[in-house]
C-alpha positions in Angstrom: -69.7 -106.1 3.5 -73.4 -106.0 4.1 -75.4 -108.9 2.7 -76.4 -108.5 -1.0 -77.7 -110.9 -3.6 -75.4 -111.6 -6.6 -78.0 -110.1 -9.0 -78.1 -106.9 -7.1 -74.3 -106.6 -7.0 -74.3 -107.1 -10.8 -76.9 -104.3 -11.1 -74.9 -101.9 -8.9 -71.7 -102.5 -10.8 -73.3 -102.6 -14.2 -71.9 -106.1 -14.8 -73.0 -109.4 -16.3 -73.5 -112.2 -13.8 -72.2 -115.7 -14.6 -73.1 -118.0 -11.8 -71.2 -121.2 -10.9 -72.2 -124.4 -9.1 -75.5 -124.1 -7.2 -75.5 -120.2 -7.1 -78.3 -118.2 -8.5 -79.0 -114.5 -8.8 -80.6 -114.7 -5.4 -77.6 -116.1 -3.7 -76.5 -113.7 -0.9 -72.9 -112.8 -0.2 -71.5 -110.7 2.6 -67.8 -111.4 2.9 -64.7 -109.4 2.9 -63.9 -107.5 -0.3 -60.3 -107.3 -1.4 -58.0 -107.0 -4.4 -55.4 -109.3 -2.8 -56.1 -113.0 -3.1 -53.9 -113.6 0.0 -56.4 -111.7 2.1 -59.4 -113.8 1.1 -61.3 -115.6 3.7 -64.3 -118.0 3.4 -67.2 -116.0 1.8 -64.9 -113.3 0.4 -65.4 -111.2 -2.7 -62.3 -110.9 -4.9 -61.8 -107.8 -7.2 -59.6 -108.9 -10.1 -57.9 -105.5 -10.7 -55.5 -105.2 -13.6 -52.2 -103.6 -12.5 -49.0 -102.1 -13.8 -46.9 -105.1 -12.6 -49.4 -107.9 -12.5 -53.0 -108.8 -13.3 -55.5 -109.7 -10.7 -57.2 -112.1 -13.1 -54.2 -114.4 -12.7 -55.1 -114.8 -9.0 -58.8 -115.6 -9.1 -58.0 -119.3 -8.6 -55.9 -118.5 -5.6 -58.6 -116.3 -4.2 -61.1 -119.2 -4.6 -58.7 -121.6 -2.8 -58.7 -119.1 0.1 -62.5 -119.0 0.2 -63.7 -116.4 -2.3 -67.3 -117.0 -3.4 -67.5 -114.2 -6.0 -65.1 -112.5 -8.3 -65.5 -109.2 -10.1 -63.6 -109.5 -13.3 -63.1 -107.7 -16.6 -63.3 -111.0 -18.5 -64.4 -114.5 -17.7 -61.7 -116.6 -15.9 -61.5 -120.4 -15.8 -62.2 -120.8 -12.1 -65.0 -122.5 -10.2 -66.6 -119.4 -8.8 -69.5 -117.0 -9.7 -68.2 -114.0 -11.6 -69.5 -110.6 -12.5 -67.9 -109.2 -15.7 -67.6 -105.4 -15.6 -66.0 -102.9 -17.9 -63.7 -101.5 -15.3 -63.0 -103.4 -12.0 -61.8 -100.2 -10.1 -64.9 -98.3 -11.2 -67.1 -101.2 -10.2 -65.4 -101.3 -6.8 -66.2 -97.6 -6.4 -69.9 -98.1 -7.4 -70.3 -101.0 -5.0 -68.7 -98.9 -2.1 -71.1 -96.0 -2.9 -74.1 -98.2 -2.8 -73.2 -100.1 0.4 -72.4 -97.0 2.4 -75.6 -95.3 1.2 -77.6 -98.3 2.3 -76.0 -98.4 5.8 -76.3 -94.6 6.1 -80.0 -94.8 5.4 -80.3 -96.8 8.6 -79.7 -93.5 10.4 -76.8 -94.1 12.8 -73.7 -94.0 10.5 -71.6 -90.8 10.6 -68.8 -90.3 8.2 -65.6 -88.3 8.6 -63.3 -87.5 5.7 -59.7 -86.5 6.2 -57.2 -85.0 3.8 -54.0 -82.9 3.9 -50.5 -82.9 2.5 -49.2 -84.4 5.7 -50.7 -86.0 8.8 -53.7 -87.9 7.3 -52.8 -91.3 8.6 -51.9 -90.1 12.1 -55.1 -88.1 12.4 -57.1 -91.0 11.1 -55.6 -93.3 13.7 -56.1 -90.9 16.6 -59.7 -90.3 15.7 -60.4 -94.0 15.2 -58.9 -94.6 18.7 -61.3 -92.0 20.2 -64.4 -93.3 18.4 -63.9 -97.0 18.9 -64.9 -96.5 22.5 -68.2 -94.9 21.4 -69.3 -97.6 18.9 -68.3 -99.7 15.9 -65.7 -97.8 13.9 -64.3 -98.5 10.5 -61.0 -96.7 9.5 -58.4 -97.5 6.8 -55.7 -100.0 7.3 -52.3 -98.4 6.8 -52.7 -95.7 4.2 -55.7 -97.0 2.3 -56.5 -93.6 0.8 -56.4 -94.1 -3.0 -58.9 -95.2 -5.7 -58.6 -98.8 -4.5 -57.9 -98.5 -0.8 -60.6 -96.0 0.1 -63.5 -98.0 -1.4 -62.1 -101.2 0.2 -62.3 -99.5 3.5 -65.8 -98.2 2.8 -67.0 -101.8 2.0 -66.0 -102.9 5.5 -69.0 -101.1 7.0 -71.9 -103.2 8.3 -75.4 -102.4 9.6 -74.0 -101.8 13.1 -71.2 -99.4 12.1 -71.5 -96.0 13.8 -68.5 -94.3 12.4 -66.6 -94.4 9.1 -63.3 -92.5 9.1 -62.1 -92.2 5.5 -58.6 -90.9 4.5 -58.4 -89.3 1.1 -55.1 -89.0 -0.9 -54.7 -87.1 -4.1 -52.9 -88.7 -7.0 -54.2 -86.1 -9.4 -56.7 -83.2 -9.5 -60.2 -84.6 -9.1 -59.2 -87.6 -7.1 -60.4 -86.4 -3.7 -63.7 -85.1 -5.2 -64.2 -88.6 -6.7 -63.4 -90.6 -3.5 -65.1 -88.3 -1.1 -68.1 -88.1 -3.4 -68.7 -91.8 -2.9 -69.7 -91.2 0.7 -70.3 -87.4 1.1 -68.7 -87.0 4.6 -70.6 -85.3 7.4 -67.4 -83.9 8.7 -64.6 -82.7 6.4 -61.2 -82.4 8.1 -58.4 -80.6 6.2 -55.0 -80.6 7.9 -52.6 -78.6 5.8 -51.4 -77.8 2.3 -47.7 -78.4 1.6 -45.3 -79.3 -1.1 -46.0 -83.1 -1.0 -47.0 -84.1 -4.6 -46.7 -80.5 -5.7 -44.8 -81.7 -8.7 -47.7 -83.8 -9.9 -50.2 -81.0 -9.5 -48.2 -78.2 -11.0 -47.6 -76.1 -7.9 -48.9 -75.2 -4.4 -52.0 -73.4 -5.6 -53.1 -76.5 -7.6 -52.5 -78.6 -4.5 -54.7 -76.2 -2.5 -57.5 -76.6 -5.0 -57.1 -80.4 -4.8 -57.4 -80.5 -1.0 -60.4 -78.1 -1.1 -62.3 -80.8 -3.2 -63.1 -82.4 0.1 -65.4 -79.5 1.0 -67.3 -79.6 -2.3 -67.7 -83.3 -2.1 -69.0 -83.3 1.5 -72.6 -83.2 2.6 -74.2 -79.8 2.3 -75.0 -78.7 5.8 -72.1 -80.7 7.3 -69.1 -79.3 9.1 -65.6 -78.3 7.9 -62.8 -78.8 10.4 -60.0 -76.5 9.3 -56.5 -75.7 10.4 -56.4 -72.0 11.4 -52.5 -72.1 11.4 -52.4 -72.8 7.6 -53.6 -69.8 5.7 -54.4 -71.9 2.6 -56.6 -74.2 4.7 -58.2 -71.5 6.8 -59.0 -69.7 3.5 -61.3 -72.6 2.5 -63.9 -71.5 5.1 -65.7 -69.3 2.6 -66.2 -72.2 0.3 -67.5 -74.3 3.2 -70.0 -71.6 4.3 -71.3 -71.3 0.7 -72.2 -74.9 0.9 -74.1 -74.3 4.1 -71.4 -76.0 6.2 -70.5 -75.0 9.7 -66.8 -74.2 10.2 -64.7 -75.2 13.2 -61.1 -74.2 13.5 -58.3 -76.0 15.3 -54.7 -74.9 15.9 -52.6 -72.6 18.0 -54.0 -69.3 16.6 -56.6 -67.2 18.2 -59.3 -68.2 15.7 -59.2 -71.8 16.8 -62.1 -73.1 18.7 -60.0 -76.1 19.8 -56.6 -74.7 20.6 -53.2 -75.9 21.8 -50.8 -73.8 23.9 -47.7 -74.3 26.1 -46.1 -77.0 23.9 -43.2 -78.8 25.5 -41.3 -81.4 23.5 -39.4 -84.2 25.1 -38.1 -87.7 24.3 -41.3 -89.2 25.7 -43.6 -87.1 23.6 -45.2 -83.6 23.6 -47.1 -82.0 26.3 -49.6 -79.2 25.6 -52.6 -77.5 27.1 -55.8 -78.0 25.1 -58.6 -75.4 25.3 -62.0 -76.1 23.9 -64.9 -74.0 25.0 -64.6 -73.2 28.7 -62.3 -76.2 29.3 -58.5 -76.4 29.4 -57.1 -79.9 29.8 -53.5 -81.1 29.7 -52.4 -83.5 26.9 -49.4 -85.8 26.9 -49.1 -87.0 23.3 -46.7 -89.9 23.2 -46.5 -89.9 19.4 -43.1 -88.1 18.8 -43.0 -84.7 17.3 -44.7 -81.4 18.2 -46.2 -81.3 14.7 -48.5 -84.2 15.7 -50.2 -81.9 18.2 -52.0 -80.3 15.2 -53.2 -83.8 14.1 -54.4 -84.5 17.7 -56.3 -81.2 17.7 -58.0 -82.2 14.4 -59.0 -85.5 15.9 -60.3 -84.0 19.1 -62.3 -81.4 17.2 -64.0 -84.0 14.9 -64.7 -86.2 18.0 -66.3 -83.3 19.8 -68.7 -82.8 16.9 -69.6 -86.5 17.2 -70.5 -86.1 20.8 -67.3 -87.1 22.6 -66.2 -84.9 25.5 -62.8 -83.2 25.3 -61.6 -85.0 28.4 -62.5 -88.5 27.0 -60.9 -87.6 23.6 -57.7 -86.6 25.3 -57.6 -89.6 27.6 -58.0 -92.0 24.6 -55.4 -90.2 22.5 -52.9 -90.5 25.3 -53.0 -94.3 25.0 -51.6 -94.1 21.5 -47.8 -94.5 21.5 -47.1 -94.9 17.7 -49.3 -93.4 15.1 -48.5 -96.0 12.5 -45.6 -98.2 11.5 -42.7 -96.3 10.0 -44.1 -92.9 11.2 -42.0 -91.5 13.9 -41.7 -95.0 15.2 -39.2 -95.4 18.1 -37.0 -98.4 17.7 -33.6 -99.6 19.0 -33.0 -99.1 22.8 -32.0 -96.5 25.3 -28.4 -97.1 24.2 -29.1 -96.1 20.5 -32.5 -94.8 19.8 -33.8 -95.1 16.2 -36.7 -93.0 15.0 -38.0 -94.7 11.8 -40.0 -92.1 9.9 -39.4 -93.2 6.4 -42.8 -94.2 5.2 -43.0 -90.9 3.4 -41.4 -87.5 3.2 -42.3 -84.0 2.1 -40.4 -80.8 2.8 -42.8 -80.0 5.7 -42.6 -83.5 7.3 -38.8 -83.7 6.7 -38.3 -80.3 8.5 -40.7 -81.3 11.3 -38.8 -84.6 11.9 -35.4 -82.9 11.9 -36.7 -80.4 14.4 -38.1 -83.2 16.6 -34.7 -85.0 16.5 -33.0 -81.8 17.7 -35.6 -81.2 20.4 -35.5 -84.6 22.0 -31.7 -85.1 22.0 -30.0 -84.3 25.3 -26.8 -82.3 25.7 -24.7 -85.5 26.2 -26.3 -87.3 23.2 -25.5 -87.1 19.5 -28.0 -86.4 16.7 -27.7 -88.5 13.6 -29.9 -87.9 10.5 -30.1 -90.6 7.8 -31.8 -89.0 4.9 -33.0 -90.0 1.5 -34.7 -88.2 -1.3 -38.2 -86.6 -1.3 -40.1 -87.6 -4.4 -42.9 -85.9 -6.4 -41.7 -82.4 -6.0 -41.3 -81.6 -9.7 -39.4 -78.4 -10.5 -39.1 -77.6 -6.8 -37.1 -80.7 -6.0 -33.7 -79.1 -6.1 -34.6 -76.0 -4.1 -36.5 -78.1 -1.5 -33.6 -80.5 -1.0 -31.3 -77.5 -0.6 -33.6 -76.1 2.1 -33.6 -79.4 4.0 -29.8 -79.6 3.9 -29.5 -76.1 5.1 -31.9 -76.8 8.0 -30.1 -79.9 9.1 -26.8 -78.0 9.4 -28.5 -75.0 11.2 -30.1 -77.4 13.7 -26.6 -78.6 14.4 -27.3 -82.2 13.4 -24.0 -83.8 14.3 -23.9 -86.6 11.7 -25.7 -86.4 8.4 -25.9 -89.6 6.3 -27.4 -89.0 2.9 -28.4 -92.2 1.0 -29.0 -92.7 -2.7 -28.2 -90.8 -5.9 -31.5 -89.0 -5.9 -30.5 -87.3 -2.7 -27.1 -86.1 -3.7 -28.4 -82.5 -4.1 -29.2 -82.6 -0.4 -25.7 -83.7 0.5 -24.1 -81.0 -1.6 -26.3 -78.5 0.2 -25.1 -79.8 3.5 -21.4 -79.5 2.4 -22.0 -76.1 0.9 -23.4 -74.9 4.2 -20.1 -75.8 5.9 -20.5 -79.4 7.1 -17.7 -81.6 5.9 -15.2 -84.2 6.9 -16.9 -86.9 9.0 -19.9 -84.7 9.7 -21.6 -85.5 6.4 -21.3 -88.5 4.1 -23.1 -89.6 0.9 -23.6 -93.3 0.4 -25.0 -95.0 -2.7 -27.5 -97.4 -1.2 -29.1 -98.9 1.9 -26.6 -101.7 2.2 -23.6 -99.4 2.3 -25.4 -97.1 4.7 -26.1 -100.0 7.0 -22.5 -101.1 7.0 -21.3 -97.6 7.7 -23.9 -97.0 10.5 -23.3 -100.3 12.3 -19.8 -99.2 13.2 -20.4 -95.5 13.3 -23.3 -95.4 15.8 -22.4 -95.3 19.4 -24.1 -95.2 22.8 -26.1 -92.0 23.3 -26.9 -91.6 19.6 -30.4 -90.5 18.6 -31.0 -91.4 15.0 -33.7 -90.2 12.5 -34.3 -92.3 9.4 -36.3 -90.3 6.9 -37.1 -90.5 3.1 -40.0 -90.8 0.7 -41.6 -94.2 0.6 -40.2 -95.0 -2.9 -36.7 -94.7 -1.6 -37.3 -97.5 0.9 -35.2 -96.3 3.8 -37.9 -97.6 6.2 -36.3 -101.0 5.7 -32.9 -99.6 6.7 -34.6 -98.2 9.8 -36.0 -101.6 10.6 -32.5 -103.2 10.2 -31.0 -100.5 12.5 -33.7 -100.9 15.0 -33.2 -104.7 15.2 -29.4 -104.3 15.4 -29.5 -101.9 18.3 -32.5 -103.4 20.2 
């Protein structure tokens, strides 16, 4: 974080300052800001956030032991550290992030990109960050820091020499993206796609569309909207962007795209495509598995071009990325048994894309194996969407379908109902039983996809399989 006096932080957060030791209101702090005491380093600022399972106030002492020099708390804690007492620690965190980014932006060199979409946010964020880091100091979220805590923590990592801030915005509820993006008012708003992810929490696809469109209304008037022309719901947001005085740049495979991909070829070592931007057409070899990630690459290239990066440089830098993020189409295992661990999250769209990728990258002498868990947060659409995925798996001729967990039984029944039975499909109650089954079932030449929502936890099963067959 940039250097600020304790008294000014108290004013920004609307809190009461209680100094400790030799500190005064003029004492300046500039350390790492975090809600996890284990991440504290000397000079750090600890946010004591109450939580559903534990209370950050219990860990103020541990944060001090690790070097914290300031704690934002909702009540005074018996610990030898200066404290600012606020009414709401999460709201105070947001206020501090807003103020810090505004101050850095006033220096004139900081450009801010906001990214949202039902799928692909983290991959796009990582690809764009890889492009920009060669241009200057770049801050981007760690993992999927895209919620009311993670997004402000990322924003607070900016310093006076930061040139680019890439923010990823998730939506836990209507209004969430407007709130988070409103803290920084991005210069460039990237909207990837609208899908069924979280549709249950929003009440349907139209409400999800409205939630993603909040990024446009929260972005800087006169900025640029980067929109997916292949998604009618996203491309339909261009009118709202133009009403805010924003330029609109489209990406995708459709004719309306100003940055366009064509001639996609999917293989086990990635996807190749021709990228056309302006008068240039350049080949791309995206090593991140899955043709669906070409769209994410296009979004990153488009945003980078708006920030002054040439198409050739953007493509060359993207081609150095082999894994978008841990547990996202992550190759594991060995040439003997290849594991694709894509179980950080799952929606109907990402599940379908992963299954298609599995089918596309498996050779004629190899066997496809899909280890599937439930997709969460689909609301009333859950049954229908699990049926659809089961139907797709069979029609893609996935040779062995292993369904894990009681929440995914509907998917298994759909597979069986479509005509896959005997040893082709099996339903197992938990990860341990699935691991024991797979350790003897898998054989040389198998290509294995592990896919589920994060809450199901199959990413850990993927790790175990990857280690077993490495």
